C-alpha positions in Angstrom: -97.3 1.6 17.1 -97.8 -2.2 17.0 -94.4 -2.8 18.5 -95.0 -1.1 21.8 -98.5 -2.7 21.9 -96.9 -6.1 21.5 -94.5 -5.5 24.4 -97.2 -4.1 26.8 -99.8 -6.9 26.0 -97.1 -9.5 26.1 -96.2 -8.3 29.7 -99.8 -8.4 30.8 -100.2 -11.9 29.4 -97.2 -13.6 30.8 -97.6 -12.3 34.4 -100.8 -14.4 34.7 -99.5 -17.5 32.9 -98.6 -20.9 34.4 -95.2 -22.4 33.4 -93.4 -25.7 33.2 -90.1 -26.6 31.6 -87.7 -29.5 31.2 -84.0 -29.4 30.9 -82.6 -28.9 27.4 -79.7 -30.1 25.5 -77.3 -28.5 23.0 -77.5 -28.1 19.3 -74.3 -29.9 18.3 -74.8 -29.6 14.6 -75.7 -26.0 14.4 -72.3 -24.4 14.6 -69.8 -27.0 13.6 -68.1 -26.5 10.3 -69.4 -28.3 7.4 -68.9 -28.0 3.6 -71.3 -25.5 2.1 -71.7 -22.9 -0.6 -70.1 -19.4 -0.3 -72.4 -16.7 1.0 -74.2 -15.2 -1.9 -76.4 -12.2 -2.2 -79.7 -12.2 -4.1 -77.9 -11.3 -7.3 -75.7 -14.4 -7.0 -72.6 -12.5 -6.0 -70.2 -14.3 -3.8 -69.0 -12.8 -0.5 -70.8 -11.2 2.4 -74.5 -10.7 2.1 -74.5 -7.7 4.3 -76.7 -4.9 3.0 -76.2 -1.2 3.1 -78.9 1.3 3.8 -80.1 4.3 5.7 -80.6 4.9 9.3 -82.6 3.2 10.8 -75.0 -2.8 33.3 -75.3 -6.1 33.8 -74.2 -8.5 36.5 -70.5 -9.5 36.7 -69.7 -12.5 34.4 -69.4 -15.9 35.9 -66.0 -17.6 36.1 -67.7 -20.7 34.7 -69.0 -18.9 31.6 -68.8 -21.1 28.5 -70.3 -21.6 25.1 -72.7 -24.4 24.2 -71.6 -28.0 23.6 -68.5 -27.5 25.8 -66.9 -24.9 23.6 -64.8 -22.5 25.6 -65.8 -18.8 25.5 -62.3 -17.8 24.5 -63.1 -14.8 22.3 -63.5 -16.8 19.1 -66.6 -16.9 17.0 -67.7 -20.3 18.2 -66.1 -22.1 15.2 -68.2 -20.4 12.5 -66.5 -19.3 9.3 -68.6 -17.4 6.8 -66.2 -18.4 4.0 -67.0 -22.0 4.8 -70.4 -22.0 6.4 -72.3 -25.0 7.9 -74.9 -26.7 5.7 -78.3 -25.1 6.1 -81.7 -26.6 5.7 -82.3 -28.8 2.6 -82.4 -26.7 -0.6 -81.5 -23.5 1.2 -79.5 -20.5 0.1 -77.4 -18.6 2.7 -78.4 -15.0 2.3 -76.6 -13.5 5.4 -73.8 -14.5 7.7 -71.9 -12.5 10.3 -69.4 -13.6 13.0 -68.7 -10.0 13.9 -65.0 -10.7 13.4 -64.5 -8.5 10.4 -62.6 -5.4 11.6 -63.4 -3.6 8.4 -67.0 -3.4 9.4 -67.5 -0.2 11.5 -70.3 1.3 13.5 -73.0 2.2 13.7 -74.3 -0.4 11.3 -71.3 -2.8 11.0 -72.4 -3.8 7.5 -76.0 -4.4 8.4 -78.8 -2.5 6.7 -79.7 -0.3 9.6 -79.2 0.2 13.3 -82.0 1.1 15.8 -81.1 2.9 19.0 -83.4 4.3 21.7 -81.3 3.0 24.6 -77.6 2.9 23.8 -76.0 2.1 20.4 -75.3 -1.5 19.4 -71.5 -2.1 19.4 -69.2 -4.8 18.2 -66.7 -5.3 21.0 -63.7 -7.5 21.9 -62.3 -8.6 25.1 -63.6 -9.4 28.6 -67.2 -10.5 28.9 -68.0 -9.8 25.2 -65.2 -12.0 23.6 -66.1 -10.7 20.1 -69.7 -10.2 19.2 -72.5 -7.7 19.0 -73.1 -6.1 22.4 -76.6 -4.7 23.1 -76.8 -3.1 26.5 -80.4 -1.7 27.0 -81.7 0.1 30.0 -85.4 0.9 30.4 -87.2 3.5 32.5 -89.7 6.3 32.4 -92.0 6.7 29.4 -90.8 4.5 26.6 -90.5 5.5 23.0 -93.3 4.2 20.7 -91.2 1.2 19.7 -90.0 0.5 23.2 -86.4 0.6 24.3 -84.2 -0.7 21.5 -80.5 -1.5 20.9 -80.4 -3.5 17.7 -79.1 -4.2 14.2 -81.4 -5.0 11.3 -80.6 -6.8 8.0 -83.0 -6.5 5.1 -83.5 -9.7 3.2 -83.6 -8.7 -0.5 -86.3 -10.6 -2.4 -88.4 -11.2 0.7 -90.1 -14.5 1.3 -92.2 -15.8 -1.6 -95.3 -18.1 -1.2 -94.0 -21.5 -0.3 -90.7 -20.3 1.0 -89.2 -20.2 4.5 -86.6 -18.1 6.3 -84.4 -19.7 9.0 -82.2 -17.8 11.3 -79.6 -19.3 13.6 -77.6 -17.3 16.2 -75.8 -17.7 19.6 -76.4 -15.3 22.5 -75.7 -14.8 26.2 -76.7 -12.2 28.7 -75.0 -11.0 31.8 -78.3 -9.9 33.3 -82.0 -10.5 33.1 -83.4 -7.7 35.2 -85.9 -6.7 32.6 -89.6 -7.5 32.1 -89.4 -8.2 28.3 -86.7 -7.9 25.6 -86.5 -9.5 22.2 -83.1 -11.0 21.3 -83.6 -12.1 17.7 -86.5 -12.0 15.3 -87.7 -12.2 11.7 -89.7 -9.1 10.8 -92.4 -9.1 8.1 -94.6 -6.1 7.3 -93.1 -4.2 10.3 -94.1 -6.9 12.9 -91.8 -9.6 14.2 -91.6 -13.2 15.4 -88.6 -14.6 17.3 -87.1 -15.2 20.8 -87.6 -12.9 23.8 -86.2 -12.8 27.3 -88.8 -12.4 30.0 -88.7 -11.8 33.8 -91.7 -13.2 35.6 -92.6 -15.3 38.6 -94.4 -17.5 36.0 -91.0 -18.5 34.4 -89.9 -22.1 35.1 -87.3 -21.0 37.6 -89.6 -18.3 39.0 -87.2 -15.6 37.8 -86.3 -15.3 34.1 -86.9 -17.4 31.0 -86.7 -17.6 27.2 -89.9 -17.9 25.1 -91.1 -16.6 21.7 -92.4 -13.2 21.2 -95.4 -12.7 19.0 -95.9 -10.2 16.2 -99.7 -10.4 16.6 -99.7 -8.5 19.9 -98.3 -10.5 22.8 -97.6 -14.0 24.0 -100.1 -16.1 21.9 -101.2 -18.6 24.4 -100.7 -16.7 27.7 -98.7 -19.8 28.7 -95.0 -20.5 29.5 -95.4 -24.2 29.3 -92.4 -24.7 27.0 -90.3 -21.7 28.1 -86.6 -22.3 28.9 -85.3 -21.1 32.3 -82.6 -18.5 31.7 -79.1 -18.7 33.2 -76.9 -15.6 33.1 -73.6 -15.8 31.3 -74.5 -19.0 29.4 -74.3 -19.3 25.7 -77.6 -20.4 24.0 -78.1 -21.6 20.4 -81.2 -20.3 18.8 -83.1 -21.1 15.7 -86.1 -19.1 14.4 -88.1 -20.2 11.4 -91.0 -18.5 9.5 -92.8 -20.2 6.6 -95.2 -18.4 4.2 -98.1 -20.3 2.7 -100.2 -18.1 0.6 -100.8 -15.1 2.8 -100.4 -16.9 6.1 -97.2 -17.3 8.2 -96.4 -20.2 10.5 -93.3 -20.2 12.8 -91.1 -22.2 15.1 -88.5 -21.1 17.8 -85.9 -23.5 19.1 -83.5 -23.0 22.0 -80.6 -25.5 22.4 -82.6 -28.1 20.5 -85.9 -27.7 22.5 -88.9 -26.2 20.8 -90.3 -23.4 22.8 -93.0 -22.5 20.3 -94.4 -23.8 17.1 -97.7 -22.7 15.5 -99.7 -21.2 12.7 -100.5 -17.5 12.2 -97.5 -16.2 14.1 -97.6 -13.0 12.0 -100.5 -11.1 10.5 -102.0 -12.4 7.2 -100.7 -10.6 4.1 -97.9 -10.3 1.7 -94.3 -9.6 2.8 -93.0 -6.6 0.9 -90.1 -6.1 3.3 -88.4 -8.7 5.4 -85.7 -8.0 8.0 -83.8 -10.0 10.5 -83.0 -8.2 13.8 -80.6 -9.0 16.7 -79.8 -7.3 19.9 -82.1 -6.3 22.7 -85.2 -4.6 21.4 -88.8 -3.6 21.9 -88.0 -3.8 25.7 -90.5 -2.9 28.3 -90.7 -2.7 32.1 -88.0 -0.9 34.2 -84.7 -2.8 34.2 -81.8 -3.6 32.0 -80.3 -6.3 29.8 -76.7 -6.8 28.8 -76.7 -9.1 25.7 -74.1 -10.4 23.4 -75.1 -11.9 20.0 -72.7 -13.9 17.8 -72.6 -16.2 14.7 -75.7 -15.1 12.9 -76.8 -17.1 9.8 -79.8 -16.6 7.6 -81.1 -19.1 5.0 -84.0 -18.9 2.5 -85.4 -22.2 1.4 
């Protein structure tokens, strides 16, 4: 399948790439409370936009662990309240919001459309390293499944993305370990291929160890370059924004980490229509032997 091909090609490409990276600063505005509309689904109903549908060991945490912008990692949702969400992009409609704080949402899907599990089930947990968020603990080894090693939740975006529209996803995440060649943390999936943020382990990363850069739905890292990759630090919260825009049958995209653009370009996904659009979070399409212990929190999705 295309997903495994993307992971394998991506690994081959990034191991030969050159890298450079500057320090990055926080996204102060992304997760502060602001006035905004209640979450609505595509039928205009107020409340959660979560869909319903069918199927579908890391290092010890640091004592200095904290959230972006000086917020303490105290087990809260980072200040996000889905009943009073932050303002999104101009002219946008919030179609999905999840702080993973609703105790009424139970596994395996926790109110999302589907779960995907070839390496441990995604789980909403509280306490200790996790605080309260979606924990995706993936371990790879041996012959991978066709889609790679996956621990993820997927939310279908009803109505898709029409010509001239964009989809923007914001989330926070941290990982206790980065002992893995490749794993996607969050992505927008169109026509069964995805574009978003991935965690890489390579000597070509800015710190020579692990880094964050975009994954590419067309079959690997698009430029075979880590020029804008962000050096990864375990147990540190990162604020991420992923954007895909449709123009006719073409899709452009942008990935931002803590205010720094790690990738922006045209043709990030194959040309065509978008009959099904999903947003995925966790640790997925993973490749190369290793493990990743990821926590995702405060997921927001706007269409505009």
